[in-house]
C-alpha positions in Angstrom: 191.2 147.0 121.9 191.2 148.4 125.4 188.2 148.1 127.7 187.4 149.7 131.1 184.9 148.0 133.5 183.3 149.4 136.6 180.2 147.3 137.2 180.7 144.6 139.7 179.2 141.8 137.6 181.0 142.9 134.5 184.3 142.7 136.4 183.4 139.4 137.9 182.7 137.9 134.5 186.2 138.8 133.4 188.3 137.8 136.4 186.1 135.7 138.7 186.2 138.4 141.4 184.8 141.8 142.2 183.8 144.0 145.1 182.1 147.3 145.6 185.2 149.4 145.0 187.1 148.2 142.0 187.9 148.9 138.3 189.2 146.6 135.6 191.3 147.7 132.7 191.6 145.2 129.9 194.5 145.8 127.6 195.6 143.9 124.5 198.1 141.8 126.4 196.9 141.9 130.0 194.1 142.8 132.5 194.7 145.0 135.5 192.3 145.0 138.5 192.4 148.0 140.8 191.0 147.9 144.3 191.8 149.4 147.7 193.6 148.1 150.8 190.4 146.6 152.3 190.1 144.1 149.5 193.6 143.6 148.3 194.3 140.3 150.0 191.0 138.8 148.9 191.5 140.1 145.3 195.0 138.6 145.0 193.7 135.3 146.2 190.6 135.1 144.1 191.0 137.1 140.9 192.3 135.1 137.9 194.0 136.1 134.7 194.9 139.6 135.8 197.4 141.7 137.7 196.0 143.1 141.0 197.0 146.6 141.9 196.3 148.3 145.2 195.2 151.9 144.8 197.1 153.9 147.4 195.1 157.0 146.6 191.9 156.8 144.5 191.1 154.1 142.0 190.9 156.7 139.3 194.3 158.2 140.1 195.9 154.7 140.0 194.1 153.9 136.8 195.4 157.1 135.2 199.0 156.2 136.2 198.7 152.8 134.4 197.0 154.4 131.3 199.9 156.8 131.1 202.6 154.2 131.7 201.1 151.9 129.1 200.7 154.8 126.7 197.1 154.0 126.1 195.5 156.3 123.5 192.0 154.9 123.5 189.7 153.0 125.8 186.2 151.7 125.4 183.8 152.2 128.4 180.1 151.6 129.2 178.5 155.0 130.1 175.8 153.1 132.0 178.4 152.0 134.6 179.5 155.5 135.4 178.0 158.5 137.2 178.6 161.8 135.4 180.8 163.0 138.3 183.0 159.9 138.3 183.5 159.9 134.6 184.3 163.7 134.6 186.8 163.1 137.3 188.5 160.5 135.1 188.5 162.3 131.8 189.8 165.5 133.4 192.9 163.7 134.6 194.1 162.3 131.2 193.8 163.3 127.6 193.0 160.1 125.8 190.0 159.0 123.7 187.2 157.5 125.7 184.8 155.6 123.3 181.3 155.1 124.6 179.9 151.6 124.0 176.7 151.0 126.1 176.2 147.5 127.4 179.2 146.0 125.7 179.7 143.6 128.7 176.1 142.5 128.8 176.2 141.8 125.0 179.3 139.7 125.6 177.6 137.8 128.3 174.4 137.1 126.4 175.4 133.6 125.3 176.2 131.5 128.4 178.9 128.9 128.8 178.0 125.4 129.8 179.3 126.1 133.3 177.1 129.3 133.5 174.1 127.3 132.4 174.9 124.7 135.1 175.0 127.4 137.8 171.8 129.0 136.6 170.1 125.6 136.5 171.1 125.0 140.0 169.8 128.4 141.1 166.5 127.5 139.4 166.2 124.2 141.2 166.8 125.9 144.6 164.2 128.5 143.6 161.6 125.9 142.7 162.2 124.1 146.0 161.9 127.4 147.9 158.5 128.0 146.3 157.3 124.6 147.4 158.6 125.1 151.0 156.8 128.5 151.0 153.6 127.0 149.8 153.9 124.3 152.4 154.3 127.0 155.1 151.2 128.8 153.7 149.1 125.7 153.9 149.8 125.4 157.6 150.4 128.9 158.9 149.4 131.3 156.1 145.9 132.2 157.2 145.8 135.7 158.7 149.4 136.6 157.8 150.1 139.9 156.1 151.6 140.2 152.6 154.6 141.9 154.3 155.0 139.1 156.8 154.9 136.4 154.2 157.4 138.3 152.0 159.7 138.3 155.0 159.1 134.5 155.5 159.8 133.9 151.8 163.1 135.7 152.0 164.1 133.6 155.0 163.2 130.4 153.2 165.2 131.4 150.1 168.3 132.4 152.0 168.4 129.1 154.0 170.0 130.6 157.0 172.6 132.4 154.9 173.6 129.7 152.5 172.0 131.3 149.5 171.2 134.9 148.4 168.2 136.6 146.9 168.2 137.5 143.2 166.0 140.5 144.0 163.5 141.6 146.6 160.6 139.2 146.2 157.0 140.0 145.4 154.1 138.5 147.5 150.7 140.0 146.6 147.1 139.0 147.1 143.9 139.6 145.1 143.7 143.2 143.7 147.4 143.8 144.5 148.4 141.2 142.0 147.3 143.6 139.2 150.5 145.6 139.8 153.5 144.0 138.0 155.9 145.1 140.7 153.5 145.1 143.7 154.8 146.3 147.1 153.7 143.9 149.9 151.0 145.5 152.1 149.3 144.8 155.5 146.5 143.0 153.8 146.0 139.6 155.5 145.6 136.2 153.7 142.2 134.5 153.7 140.9 131.3 152.2 140.1 131.7 148.5 142.6 134.6 148.0 144.6 134.8 144.7 148.3 134.9 145.4 151.2 136.0 143.1 154.7 135.2 144.1 157.8 136.3 142.2 161.2 135.5 143.6 164.7 134.2 142.7 167.8 132.6 144.2 171.5 133.3 143.6 173.9 130.4 143.3 177.5 131.2 142.8 176.4 134.7 141.9 174.1 133.5 139.1 170.4 134.4 139.4 167.1 132.6 139.0 163.7 134.1 138.4 160.3 132.5 138.8 156.7 133.6 139.2 153.6 131.5 140.2 150.0 132.6 140.5 147.6 130.4 142.5 144.5 130.3 144.7 145.0 129.7 148.4 143.2 127.1 150.4 143.9 126.1 154.0 145.4 122.7 153.3 146.1 122.6 149.6 146.6 124.7 146.5 144.1 124.3 143.7 144.0 125.9 140.3 140.5 124.3 139.8 138.9 126.4 142.5 139.4 129.7 140.8 136.2 131.7 139.9 135.3 131.4 136.3 136.7 134.9 135.3 139.9 134.3 137.2 140.2 130.8 135.7 139.7 132.2 132.2 142.4 134.7 132.6 144.8 132.2 134.1 144.2 129.7 131.3 145.0 132.4 128.7 148.3 133.2 130.4 149.1 129.5 130.8 148.5 129.0 127.1 150.7 132.0 126.2 153.5 130.7 128.3 153.3 127.1 127.1 153.0 127.9 123.4 155.9 130.4 123.6 158.1 127.8 125.3 157.1 125.2 122.7 157.6 127.4 119.7 160.8 129.3 120.6 163.7 128.2 118.4 167.3 129.2 117.8 167.5 131.6 114.8 164.3 133.4 115.7 164.4 137.1 116.6 163.6 137.9 120.2 160.6 140.0 118.9 159.2 136.9 117.2 159.2 135.0 120.5 157.5 138.0 122.2 154.9 137.9 119.4 153.9 134.3 120.2 152.8 135.2 123.7 151.5 138.7 122.8 149.3 137.4 120.0 147.6 134.8 122.2 146.8 137.4 124.9 145.7 140.1 122.3 143.4 137.7 120.4 141.8 136.8 123.8 141.0 140.5 124.2 143.6 141.4 126.9 146.4 142.9 124.8 146.3 146.2 126.6 146.6 144.3 129.9 149.9 142.8 129.0 152.2 145.9 129.4 155.7 144.5 129.7 158.0 142.3 127.6 157.6 138.6 127.4 160.9 138.0 129.0 164.5 139.0 129.7 167.9 137.5 129.9 169.2 136.1 133.3 172.7 135.6 134.5 175.0 137.4 136.9 172.3 140.2 136.7 168.7 139.5 137.1 167.9 141.5 134.0 170.3 140.9 131.1 170.2 140.6 127.4 168.4 139.4 125.4 165.2 141.3 126.0 162.3 139.2 124.7 160.3 142.3 123.6 158.5 143.7 120.6 161.4 145.9 119.7 164.3 143.5 120.0 166.0 142.2 116.8 168.5 140.0 118.7 168.8 136.6 117.0 168.4 133.8 119.5 171.5 131.5 119.8 172.3 128.3 121.7 172.8 128.7 125.4 171.0 132.0 125.7 169.1 132.0 129.0 165.9 134.1 129.4 162.5 134.2 131.1 159.2 133.5 129.5 156.7 135.5 131.6 153.4 136.4 129.9 150.8 138.1 132.1 147.5 139.8 132.3 146.8 142.6 134.8 143.3 144.0 135.4 143.5 147.2 137.6 141.9 146.9 141.0 140.8 143.3 140.3 143.6 140.8 139.7 146.8 139.9 137.8 148.2 136.6 136.6 151.8 136.1 135.6 153.5 132.7 134.9 157.3 132.8 134.7 159.9 130.3 134.0 163.5 130.5 132.7 164.6 128.6 129.6 167.9 127.8 128.0 168.0 127.6 124.2 169.2 124.4 122.7 169.2 123.1 119.1 165.9 121.2 119.7 164.2 124.2 121.3 163.7 125.9 124.7 164.4 123.8 127.8 162.7 124.9 131.0 165.2 125.3 133.8 
């Protein structure tokens, strides 16, 4: 079978190199990476198990030349990787069969190699350490800082003066802003006794981590015990949903069965309508990969799948609590990274 890749991470997975202007054609006997003159030296030095071809005109024109010279009759592509304009430009230049197969690369990447698990585990360790440094900073200098200012500080902590990258733009939210799953940091200033939700991740060797903590702020320490009774109740429900889901997740279960563990606990506590997203998602080169740990997913869990467990309760205009960790599936269950 012949496959065409356009997404940067999909290409990187195949040949250990990609950039923002490349295509990869995978034929039965070889792989061909197309890029332009700006990247050709880098591509030839870093890409593995492929031929590297410089596009003297457009990538699509050079690709078409190879498709014709190799007498390719059919190629599989992922429509999610292409704009309508780009794909129309390609198919109008050559009369072959383009077979649409959405997410074929993400499906291929769902089960991680041991080396990928190692990279993701390292990213998770850096992420956890970054959270602790951020909390240390808050305990000394957090009072009076805006959400937006603390978001900026968190980004600086994670990136460690350029040695690491962000998995995604972090979330730092206080009090009622925590009720928004993807809250935008505001000008609200931090005070003693505020509830804080922090969601952030680190990239290590291009592999992502993802972590969320929710906690009460105090000037010199962090304390879960100081929550008000209602906030503590909600936090404890989410913590139970998280812990039981991690403890009960097993290889051979469907993703929807794992989702159901967390969702049932939250629903039975009376907050089902306040948990409006899936229990988790795969993590790898992309921050959101397969498997989706959702009510609708029939994916069967296999060894070395990596995904988040992130149950939550959001009460509009009051508060939200989310607890998120990544796990890797092993024969004896889920291991928190």
